[in-house]
N, C-alpha and C positions, 0 to 999 in steps of 0.2 A: 693291607697286606694281602697278597695273592697266595692262595694255597695251590700247590702243585701236587697232583695225585701221582704217586709212584706205583707203577704196575709193570709186570713183566712183558717183554716182547719176545715172541717165539716165532722163528722163521723155519718153515718146512719147505724144502725145495729139492729140485733135481739138480743135475750137474750144470745146467745152463746158467745158474746164478752162483758159480763157484767162487766168485770174489766177494760175495755178500758178507762173510764173516770178517773180512778185513775192513769193510766199510761201516758195519753196524756193530756198535759196542753198547752193551747194556748189562749192568752188574746187578740188577734186581733179581731176587730169588725167583727161579722158574724161567728166566730168560735163557735164550740159546738159539743156536742154528743147527738144524739137522739136515745133512746132505744125503740124498738118496740117489746116487748116480745110477742111471739106467732104469730107474723105477717107473713103472706104469702108473697111471692115475689111480688105479685101485689101491696100490701100495701107498701112495701119498695119502689117500683118504684114511686108510687104516692107521697110518702114523699120526695123522691129525687127531683122530679119535683117541689113540693111546696117549700121546703127549699132553693133550689138553684135558684129559679125564679129571685131573685134580686141580686144574686151574679154574678160578672163579672170576678172574678179573684180568684185564690186560689186552694186549693186541696180538693177533696172529696174522702172519703173512704166509699165504699159500702160493707156491709156484710149481707148476708141473703140467703134465698132460701131453707133452710132445712125443714122448717115447711110445712107440707103437700106435700113434694116432691113426694112421691109415688102417690098421687092423682092428682097432677098438671102435673107431668111428666117432663122428661128431656127437650124436645123441647120447651114446653111452658115456662119453667123456663129460659132457655137460651134466648129466645125471649124477655122476660121481662127485663133481665139484659142488653141486647144489647140496648133496647129502652131507658133505664135509662141512660146508658153511652152516647148514642148519644145526648140526650137532654142536657147533661152537657157539652159535648165536643164543642157544638156550641157556648158556652160561653167562650171558650178558658181556661177552667179549667183543671187542672191535675186530672185524675181519677185513683183511685186504687180500684180494685175489689178483695176482699178477697176470695170470692167463698163460697161454702157450706162446713162448717166445720164438722169434724168427730164427731159423737155422739157414745160414747162407748156402750150405751145400745141398739142400733138399730141392726136389723138383717142383715144377709149377703146380702139379696136382696136390702135393703136400701143402704148399703155401696157400692155395685156395681153401683147403680143408681147415688149415690153421686159422685163417681169417674168419671163416664161417663159424668155427667153434668159439672163437673169442667174441664174435657178435652175439651169439646166443648166451654166453656166460654173462656178458655185461648188459 
């Protein structure tokens, strides 16, 4: 007999993953999807810390970092993502970082910064 561990799945994202709630369904207590449209990476990190404060188990998916990336910069964005992940890993949660998603309407400078940021995150 195989035992399946049931644990919550929490998704914290910006508007780039707006269709995630339709694709991901999890009814375990503590599961859910939080949308932070227009949020900077600092706001995503704060929400991760708040939403996962009482979670002791499960999976967290973090997506964000594209809003204001050119103003915040690569180093500061990576630092915020790393801090968010460390806060959750202490709780023995599994963490998935999606990174900064491609935006078709952005310029070449943004795209290069996005790629560099993702390289450093991963």
